C-alpha positions in Angstrom: 0.0 0.0 0.0 1.7 3.0 -1.2 0.1 6.4 -1.1 1.8 8.8 -3.4 1.9 12.4 -2.5 3.7 14.7 -5.0 5.4 11.8 -6.5 6.8 10.5 -3.2 5.4 7.9 -0.8 4.4 9.4 2.5 4.3 6.0 4.2 7.3 4.3 2.9 10.6 5.5 1.5 13.5 3.4 0.4 16.9 4.0 2.0 18.3 5.7 -1.1 15.2 7.9 -1.4 15.5 8.9 2.2 19.2 9.7 1.8 18.4 11.8 -1.2 15.6 13.6 0.7 17.8 14.2 3.7 20.6 15.4 1.5 18.2 17.8 -0.2 17.0 19.1 3.1 20.6 19.4 4.3 21.5 21.4 1.2 18.6 23.8 1.8 19.9 24.5 5.3 23.4 25.0 3.9 21.9 27.5 1.4 20.1 29.2 4.3 23.4 29.4 6.3 25.2 30.7 3.3 22.6 33.4 2.8 22.9 34.4 6.5 26.7 34.5 6.1 26.4 36.6 3.0 23.9 38.9 4.6 26.2 39.3 7.6 29.1 40.0 5.4 27.1 42.6 3.5 26.1 44.2 6.8 29.8 44.1 7.9 30.9 45.6 4.6 28.3 48.4 5.1 29.7 49.0 8.6 33.2 49.1 7.2 32.2 51.6 4.6 30.5 53.7 7.2 33.5 53.7 9.5 35.9 54.5 6.6 33.7 57.3 5.3 33.5 58.8 8.8 37.2 58.5 9.2 37.9 60.2 5.9 35.5 62.9 6.8 37.1 63.4 10.2 40.5 63.6 8.5 39.2 66.4 6.2 37.8 68.2 9.2 41.1 67.9 11.1 43.2 69.1 8.1 40.9 72.0 7.6 41.0 73.0 11.3 44.7 72.6 11.4 45.1 74.9 8.3 42.7 77.4 9.9 44.6 77.4 13.2 47.9 77.8 11.3 46.6 80.8 9.4 45.1 82.4 12.5 48.4 82.0 14.3 50.3 83.7 11.4 47.7 86.4 11.1 48.0 87.2 14.9 51.8 87.1 15.4 53.0 87.3 11.8 55.3 90.0 10.5 54.9 91.4 7.0 57.7 91.2 4.5 57.9 92.1 0.8 59.1 89.3 -1.4 62.0 90.1 -3.8 60.9 90.1 -7.5 60.3 86.6 -8.7 62.4 85.5 -11.6 60.1 82.7 -12.8 57.7 80.1 -11.7 56.6 76.6 -12.8 53.1 75.5 -13.6 51.9 72.0 -13.2 48.5 71.1 -14.7 46.7 68.0 -13.5 43.0 67.1 -13.8 41.9 70.6 -14.7 43.8 72.3 -11.9 47.0 74.3 -12.1 49.6 74.4 -9.4 52.1 77.3 -9.3 55.5 77.0 -7.7 58.2 79.6 -7.3 61.3 80.4 -5.2 60.5 83.2 -2.8 63.1 85.4 -1.3 62.6 88.0 1.5 64.5 89.4 4.5 63.0 88.8 7.9 62.8 91.6 10.5 66.0 90.3 12.2 68.0 90.4 9.0 67.9 86.7 8.1 67.5 86.1 4.4 64.8 83.5 3.7 64.8 81.5 0.4 62.1 79.0 0.1 60.5 77.2 -2.9 56.7 77.1 -2.3 53.4 76.8 -4.1 51.4 80.0 -4.4 47.7 80.7 -5.2 46.5 81.5 -8.6 45.4 85.0 -7.3 49.1 86.0 -7.2 49.9 84.9 -10.8 49.0 88.3 -12.3 51.2 90.1 -9.6 54.1 87.8 -10.2 53.8 88.2 -14.0 53.7 92.0 -13.6 56.6 91.9 -11.2 54.4 93.6 -8.6 55.5 93.3 -4.9 54.1 90.3 -3.1 53.6 90.5 0.7 54.0 87.5 3.0 53.1 87.1 6.7 55.8 85.1 8.4 56.3 83.7 11.9 59.0 85.7 13.6 60.1 82.6 15.5 60.3 80.5 12.3 60.6 82.8 9.3 60.5 79.8 6.9 56.9 79.4 7.9 54.9 82.0 5.9 51.7 82.6 4.0 50.8 85.1 1.4 49.0 88.2 2.6 46.4 87.8 -0.1 46.0 84.2 0.9 44.1 85.0 4.0 40.9 83.7 2.6 41.9 80.1 2.0 39.4 77.4 1.3 40.1 75.5 4.5 36.6 76.2 5.7 35.5 74.2 2.6 37.6 71.3 3.8 35.9 71.4 7.2 32.4 71.6 5.8 33.1 69.1 3.1 34.6 66.6 5.7 31.6 67.1 8.0 29.2 66.6 5.1 31.0 63.5 3.9 31.0 62.0 7.4 27.4 62.7 8.0 26.3 61.6 4.6 28.2 58.3 4.7 27.0 57.6 8.3 23.3 58.2 7.4 23.2 56.7 3.8 25.6 53.8 3.9 
């Protein structure tokens, strides 16, 4: 007396059929376990992306704050010096941006002659080309540490805001 239900006997199964049936059930549980592992790994990956995004955002915020602090320090204690006329400068173009570099020479208040090769902002290119005087603010305790007087409005606040925006966006969206 065999009663067939969906092509299988509900009362009697041979040993080979039973092994196949158990094997099939076992494979289904393996698939479920694999799905859980994949789901956990996706969640773990999302958490890693969140953490990395927040870390990158915090690095941008830290770099922006450090730059702002440095500029504030030089603006408060800095001495003004006029740079000697610049003989020439180099331009490096990459990804639509231009980086200008020149050798700057000036004499500090204590008579020390400073010579330093440094990048300068695009706003100074016209002055450099016209051989106009360029003013710098330097630290009297470390005259090699200077910024350009016209560089007071750097984009370091954009770094702070961009870093904050990135950290918040990644944390909320990832």
